[in-house]
PAKOL-430333 format. One record per residue (C-alpha): residue number from 1; residue in one letter; z, x, y. Coordinates in steps of 0.5 Angstrom, whole numbers, plus 500, padded with zeros to 3 digits. Example, Ala and Ser with C-alpha at 12.3 -4.5 7.8 and 13.67 -1.06 7.14 Angstrom:
BEGIN
<site n="1" res="a" z="516" x="525" y="491"/>
<site n="2" res="s" z="514" x="527" y="498"/>
END
This chain:
BEGIN
<site n="1" res="x" z="656" x="795" y="287"/>
<site n="2" res="x" z="658" x="791" y="281"/>
<site n="3" res="x" z="658" x="784" y="284"/>
<site n="4" res="x" z="650" x="785" y="285"/>
<site n="5" res="x" z="649" x="788" y="279"/>
<site n="6" res="x" z="653" x="782" y="275"/>
<site n="7" res="x" z="648" x="778" y="279"/>
<site n="8" res="x" z="642" x="781" y="277"/>
<site n="9" res="x" z="645" x="781" y="269"/>
<site n="10" res="x" z="646" x="774" y="270"/>
<site n="11" res="x" z="639" x="772" y="273"/>
<site n="12" res="x" z="636" x="777" y="266"/>
<site n="13" res="x" z="640" x="773" y="261"/>
<site n="14" res="x" z="639" x="766" y="263"/>
<site n="15" res="x" z="632" x="768" y="263"/>
<site n="16" res="x" z="630" x="770" y="256"/>
<site n="17" res="x" z="632" x="763" y="252"/>
<site n="18" res="x" z="630" x="762" y="245"/>
<site n="19" res="x" z="623" x="762" y="245"/>
<site n="20" res="x" z="621" x="762" y="238"/>
<site n="21" res="x" z="623" x="755" y="237"/>
<site n="22" res="x" z="617" x="754" y="231"/>
<site n="23" res="x" z="620" x="758" y="225"/>
<site n="24" res="x" z="616" x="760" y="220"/>
<site n="25" res="x" z="610" x="757" y="223"/>
<site n="26" res="x" z="604" x="760" y="223"/>
<site n="27" res="x" z="599" x="758" y="228"/>
<site n="28" res="x" z="592" x="757" y="227"/>
<site n="29" res="x" z="587" x="762" y="230"/>
<site n="30" res="x" z="592" x="768" y="230"/>
<site n="31" res="x" z="588" x="774" y="226"/>
<site n="32" res="x" z="593" x="776" y="221"/>
<site n="33" res="x" z="594" x="782" y="217"/>
<site n="34" res="x" z="594" x="782" y="209"/>
<site n="35" res="x" z="601" x="781" y="209"/>
<site n="36" res="x" z="600" x="776" y="213"/>
<site n="37" res="x" z="603" x="779" y="220"/>
<site n="38" res="x" z="599" x="777" y="227"/>
<site n="39" res="x" z="594" x="783" y="228"/>
<site n="40" res="x" z="594" x="784" y="235"/>
<site n="41" res="x" z="590" x="789" y="236"/>
<site n="42" res="x" z="583" x="786" y="234"/>
<site n="43" res="x" z="578" x="784" y="240"/>
<site n="44" res="x" z="580" x="779" y="244"/>
<site n="45" res="x" z="577" x="772" y="243"/>
<site n="46" res="x" z="572" x="769" y="248"/>
<site n="47" res="x" z="572" x="762" y="251"/>
<site n="48" res="x" z="565" x="757" y="249"/>
<site n="49" res="x" z="562" x="760" y="256"/>
<site n="50" res="x" z="562" x="768" y="253"/>
<site n="51" res="x" z="569" x="769" y="258"/>
<site n="52" res="x" z="575" x="773" y="255"/>
<site n="53" res="x" z="580" x="767" y="254"/>
<site n="54" res="x" z="586" x="769" y="257"/>
<site n="55" res="x" z="590" x="762" y="253"/>
<site n="56" res="x" z="596" x="764" y="249"/>
<site n="57" res="x" z="604" x="765" y="250"/>
<site n="58" res="x" z="605" x="772" y="254"/>
<site n="59" res="x" z="611" x="776" y="255"/>
<site n="60" res="x" z="612" x="782" y="260"/>
<site n="61" res="x" z="612" x="788" y="256"/>
<site n="62" res="x" z="618" x="792" y="258"/>
<site n="63" res="x" z="619" x="798" y="262"/>
<site n="64" res="x" z="621" x="805" y="259"/>
<site n="65" res="x" z="629" x="805" y="259"/>
<site n="66" res="x" z="629" x="812" y="263"/>
<site n="67" res="x" z="625" x="808" y="269"/>
<site n="68" res="x" z="630" x="802" y="269"/>
<site n="69" res="x" z="636" x="807" y="270"/>
<site n="70" res="x" z="633" x="811" y="276"/>
<site n="71" res="x" z="633" x="804" y="280"/>
<site n="72" res="x" z="641" x="804" y="280"/>
<site n="73" res="x" z="645" x="810" y="283"/>
<site n="74" res="x" z="651" x="808" y="279"/>
<site n="75" res="x" z="648" x="805" y="273"/>
<site n="76" res="x" z="655" x="806" y="269"/>
<site n="77" res="x" z="656" x="800" y="273"/>
<site n="78" res="x" z="650" x="796" y="269"/>
<site n="79" res="x" z="652" x="799" y="263"/>
<site n="80" res="x" z="659" x="796" y="263"/>
<site n="81" res="x" z="657" x="790" y="264"/>
<site n="82" res="x" z="652" x="790" y="259"/>
<site n="83" res="x" z="652" x="786" y="253"/>
<site n="84" res="x" z="647" x="785" y="246"/>
<site n="85" res="x" z="642" x="780" y="249"/>
<site n="86" res="x" z="644" x="781" y="256"/>
<site n="87" res="x" z="641" x="787" y="259"/>
<site n="88" res="x" z="636" x="790" y="263"/>
<site n="89" res="x" z="632" x="793" y="257"/>
<site n="90" res="x" z="626" x="787" y="256"/>
<site n="91" res="x" z="624" x="787" y="263"/>
<site n="92" res="x" z="619" x="790" y="268"/>
<site n="93" res="x" z="622" x="795" y="273"/>
<site n="94" res="x" z="618" x="791" y="278"/>
<site n="95" res="x" z="622" x="785" y="276"/>
<site n="96" res="x" z="629" x="789" y="279"/>
<site n="97" res="x" z="625" x="793" y="285"/>
<site n="98" res="x" z="617" x="792" y="286"/>
<site n="99" res="x" z="617" x="798" y="290"/>
<site n="100" res="x" z="619" x="802" y="285"/>
<site n="101" res="x" z="614" x="806" y="286"/>
<site n="102" res="x" z="615" x="809" y="293"/>
<site n="103" res="x" z="620" x="814" y="295"/>
<site n="104" res="x" z="626" x="811" y="299"/>
<site n="105" res="x" z="623" x="814" y="306"/>
<site n="106" res="x" z="616" x="812" y="304"/>
<site n="107" res="x" z="617" x="804" y="303"/>
<site n="108" res="x" z="612" x="800" y="307"/>
<site n="109" res="x" z="616" x="795" y="310"/>
<site n="110" res="x" z="617" x="793" y="317"/>
<site n="111" res="x" z="623" x="794" y="321"/>
<site n="112" res="x" z="624" x="787" y="321"/>
<site n="113" res="x" z="623" x="786" y="314"/>
<site n="114" res="x" z="628" x="792" y="313"/>
<site n="115" res="x" z="634" x="788" y="316"/>
<site n="116" res="x" z="632" x="781" y="312"/>
<site n="117" res="x" z="632" x="785" y="306"/>
<site n="118" res="x" z="639" x="789" y="307"/>
<site n="119" res="x" z="642" x="782" y="310"/>
<site n="120" res="x" z="640" x="779" y="303"/>
<site n="121" res="x" z="643" x="785" y="299"/>
<site n="122" res="x" z="649" x="784" y="303"/>
<site n="123" res="x" z="650" x="778" y="299"/>
<site n="124" res="x" z="651" x="781" y="292"/>
<site n="125" res="x" z="645" x="777" y="289"/>
<site n="126" res="x" z="647" x="770" y="292"/>
<site n="127" res="x" z="642" x="769" y="296"/>
<site n="128" res="x" z="636" x="769" y="291"/>
<site n="129" res="x" z="633" x="762" y="290"/>
<site n="130" res="x" z="634" x="763" y="283"/>
<site n="131" res="x" z="642" x="763" y="283"/>
<site n="132" res="x" z="640" x="756" y="286"/>
<site n="133" res="x" z="635" x="753" y="281"/>
<site n="134" res="x" z="630" x="754" y="286"/>
<site n="135" res="x" z="623" x="758" y="283"/>
<site n="136" res="x" z="622" x="765" y="282"/>
<site n="137" res="x" z="616" x="766" y="286"/>
<site n="138" res="x" z="610" x="770" y="284"/>
<site n="139" res="x" z="609" x="776" y="281"/>
<site n="140" res="x" z="617" x="776" y="280"/>
<site n="141" res="x" z="616" x="770" y="275"/>
<site n="142" res="x" z="612" x="774" y="271"/>
<site n="143" res="x" z="616" x="780" y="271"/>
<site n="144" res="x" z="622" x="777" y="267"/>
<site n="145" res="x" z="622" x="776" y="260"/>
<site n="146" res="x" z="620" x="769" y="261"/>
<site n="147" res="x" z="615" x="767" y="257"/>
<site n="148" res="x" z="609" x="764" y="260"/>
<site n="149" res="x" z="603" x="759" y="256"/>
<site n="150" res="x" z="596" x="760" y="259"/>
<site n="151" res="x" z="592" x="754" y="257"/>
<site n="152" res="x" z="584" x="756" y="259"/>
<site n="153" res="x" z="580" x="750" y="260"/>
<site n="154" res="x" z="572" x="750" y="264"/>
<site n="155" res="x" z="574" x="751" y="271"/>
<site n="156" res="x" z="581" x="751" y="270"/>
<site n="157" res="x" z="587" x="756" y="268"/>
<site n="158" res="x" z="593" x="752" y="268"/>
<site n="159" res="x" z="600" x="756" y="267"/>
<site n="160" res="x" z="606" x="753" y="264"/>
<site n="161" res="x" z="613" x="757" y="266"/>
<site n="162" res="x" z="619" x="756" y="261"/>
<site n="163" res="x" z="623" x="758" y="267"/>
<site n="164" res="x" z="625" x="752" y="271"/>
<site n="165" res="x" z="619" x="749" y="267"/>
<site n="166" res="x" z="614" x="750" y="273"/>
<site n="167" res="x" z="607" x="750" y="272"/>
<site n="168" res="x" z="601" x="754" y="276"/>
<site n="169" res="x" z="594" x="752" y="276"/>
<site n="170" res="x" z="588" x="757" y="278"/>
<site n="171" res="x" z="582" x="754" y="279"/>
<site n="172" res="x" z="575" x="758" y="277"/>
<site n="173" res="x" z="571" x="752" y="279"/>
<site n="174" res="x" z="568" x="756" y="285"/>
<site n="175" res="x" z="572" x="752" y="290"/>
<site n="176" res="x" z="575" x="756" y="296"/>
<site n="177" res="x" z="583" x="756" y="298"/>
<site n="178" res="x" z="585" x="750" y="303"/>
<site n="179" res="x" z="583" x="752" y="310"/>
<site n="180" res="x" z="590" x="749" y="312"/>
<site n="181" res="x" z="594" x="749" y="307"/>
<site n="182" res="x" z="601" x="746" y="305"/>
<site n="183" res="x" z="606" x="752" y="304"/>
<site n="184" res="x" z="608" x="752" y="297"/>
<site n="185" res="x" z="612" x="756" y="292"/>
<site n="186" res="x" z="607" x="759" y="288"/>
<site n="187" res="x" z="601" x="758" y="294"/>
<site n="188" res="x" z="594" x="756" y="292"/>
<site n="189" res="x" z="590" x="760" y="287"/>
<site n="190" res="x" z="582" x="761" y="286"/>
<site n="191" res="x" z="579" x="765" y="280"/>
<site n="192" res="x" z="572" x="768" y="279"/>
<site n="193" res="x" z="570" x="773" y="273"/>
<site n="194" res="x" z="568" x="781" y="275"/>
<site n="195" res="x" z="565" x="782" y="268"/>
<site n="196" res="x" z="571" x="781" y="263"/>
<site n="197" res="x" z="576" x="781" y="268"/>
<site n="198" res="x" z="579" x="775" y="272"/>
<site n="199" res="x" z="580" x="776" y="279"/>
<site n="200" res="x" z="585" x="771" y="282"/>
<site n="201" res="x" z="586" x="771" y="290"/>
<site n="202" res="x" z="593" x="767" y="292"/>
<site n="203" res="x" z="595" x="765" y="299"/>
<site n="204" res="x" z="599" x="758" y="302"/>
<site n="205" res="x" z="606" x="761" y="300"/>
<site n="206" res="x" z="612" x="759" y="303"/>
<site n="207" res="x" z="617" x="764" y="305"/>
<site n="208" res="x" z="623" x="762" y="301"/>
<site n="209" res="x" z="622" x="766" y="295"/>
<site n="210" res="x" z="623" x="773" y="293"/>
<site n="211" res="x" z="618" x="778" y="290"/>
<site n="212" res="x" z="624" x="782" y="286"/>
<site n="213" res="x" z="631" x="781" y="284"/>
<site n="214" res="x" z="633" x="786" y="289"/>
<site n="215" res="x" z="630" x="781" y="295"/>
<site n="216" res="x" z="625" x="784" y="297"/>
<site n="217" res="x" z="622" x="778" y="302"/>
<site n="218" res="x" z="614" x="776" y="304"/>
<site n="219" res="x" z="612" x="771" y="309"/>
<site n="220" res="x" z="607" x="765" y="309"/>
<site n="221" res="x" z="602" x="771" y="310"/>
<site n="222" res="x" z="602" x="773" y="303"/>
<site n="223" res="x" z="596" x="774" y="300"/>
<site n="224" res="x" z="596" x="776" y="292"/>
<site n="225" res="x" z="590" x="779" y="289"/>
<site n="226" res="x" z="591" x="779" y="281"/>
<site n="227" res="x" z="586" x="782" y="276"/>
<site n="228" res="x" z="587" x="780" y="269"/>
<site n="229" res="x" z="584" x="784" y="263"/>
<site n="230" res="x" z="585" x="782" y="256"/>
<site n="231" res="x" z="585" x="788" y="253"/>
<site n="232" res="x" z="585" x="786" y="245"/>
<site n="233" res="x" z="588" x="780" y="242"/>
<site n="234" res="x" z="596" x="781" y="243"/>
<site n="235" res="x" z="595" x="785" y="250"/>
<site n="236" res="x" z="594" x="782" y="257"/>
<site n="237" res="x" z="594" x="788" y="262"/>
<site n="238" res="x" z="595" x="786" y="270"/>
<site n="239" res="x" z="594" x="789" y="276"/>
<site n="240" res="x" z="597" x="786" y="282"/>
<site n="241" res="x" z="596" x="788" y="290"/>
<site n="242" res="x" z="601" x="785" y="295"/>
<site n="243" res="x" z="598" x="784" y="302"/>
<site n="244" res="x" z="603" x="781" y="307"/>
<site n="245" res="x" z="602" x="784" y="314"/>
<site n="246" res="x" z="608" x="781" y="317"/>
<site n="247" res="x" z="612" x="784" y="312"/>
<site n="248" res="x" z="609" x="791" y="309"/>
<site n="249" res="x" z="605" x="796" y="313"/>
<site n="250" res="x" z="600" x="796" y="308"/>
<site n="251" res="x" z="598" x="792" y="301"/>
<site n="252" res="x" z="601" x="796" y="295"/>
<site n="253" res="x" z="599" x="795" y="288"/>
<site n="254" res="x" z="603" x="794" y="281"/>
<site n="255" res="x" z="601" x="795" y="274"/>
<site n="256" res="x" z="604" x="791" y="268"/>
<site n="257" res="x" z="602" x="788" y="261"/>
<site n="258" res="x" z="604" x="782" y="258"/>
<site n="259" res="x" z="604" x="782" y="251"/>
<site n="260" res="x" z="602" x="775" y="246"/>
<site n="261" res="x" z="608" x="771" y="243"/>
<site n="262" res="x" z="604" x="769" y="237"/>
<site n="263" res="x" z="606" x="763" y="232"/>
<site n="264" res="x" z="611" x="760" y="238"/>
<site n="265" res="x" z="611" x="756" y="244"/>
<site n="266" res="x" z="615" x="755" y="251"/>
<site n="267" res="x" z="622" x="751" y="251"/>
<site n="268" res="x" z="624" x="746" y="256"/>
<site n="269" res="x" z="629" x="751" y="261"/>
<site n="270" res="x" z="632" x="746" y="266"/>
<site n="271" res="x" z="637" x="750" y="270"/>
<site n="272" res="x" z="640" x="744" y="274"/>
<site n="273" res="x" z="644" x="740" y="268"/>
<site n="274" res="x" z="651" x="741" y="268"/>
<site n="275" res="x" z="650" x="747" y="273"/>
<site n="276" res="x" z="657" x="750" y="274"/>
<site n="277" res="x" z="655" x="756" y="279"/>
<site n="278" res="x" z="653" x="753" y="286"/>
<site n="279" res="x" z="660" x="751" y="287"/>
<site n="280" res="x" z="662" x="759" y="287"/>
<site n="281" res="x" z="657" x="762" y="291"/>
<site n="282" res="x" z="659" x="760" y="298"/>
<site n="283" res="x" z="666" x="764" y="295"/>
<site n="284" res="x" z="662" x="770" y="293"/>
END
């Protein structure tokens, strides 16, 4: 138990690098209160076409600590390995267990998927692709406190991920997903507006990434439907439906919120440079 918890905390701890790199910088276009602090509850901004503008630096809103504690049978083992700045208090519960809303006997996994999941868990977290500097996958990458920068333009929303310094492109120009796609870590994403909600459909994934830190898998049949609604200037409500008939017996949906990080930007995040952990993984 402690080995898997240690690997999990290592994953969490390495993920929130110092994203406030511009000290005392006041970005233009940020509404402010009389004391100069950002006012994040004013109405959401609009793009030139009248649609909500999702541009900004976003960071996941943490789940209540009580919900995070419930994910671990022996939470004392987690607390024993926790130090300030390296704990679970800043993550979404779905980053740990994307099936957190299900009772253990109601988890909608196929038997062969359960076997694959248990095999990964038995390795104590070392099988997680991110321990080898590989991408975290979707929606996993948004559920940890790793900032993502949305840049909305006409026909395209680019998402720059601080983790791994990866990027994602969401096409809103009316194109359809490729009929015979090359399998990708982040798949192919196309979006369209449903009133003020951006609906993104993503397919064409490989089967190498995990959906969460516990190791719930997905296949190349994964189909994600994301719904983004900018509630106000500082909050982006997200709903994600996971549909993977090879792994799960039915689709399931999670909901979480991203908070705007004003007056800041993403940093470079290079996992491979001076990397010391991989040589030890085979010994775990």
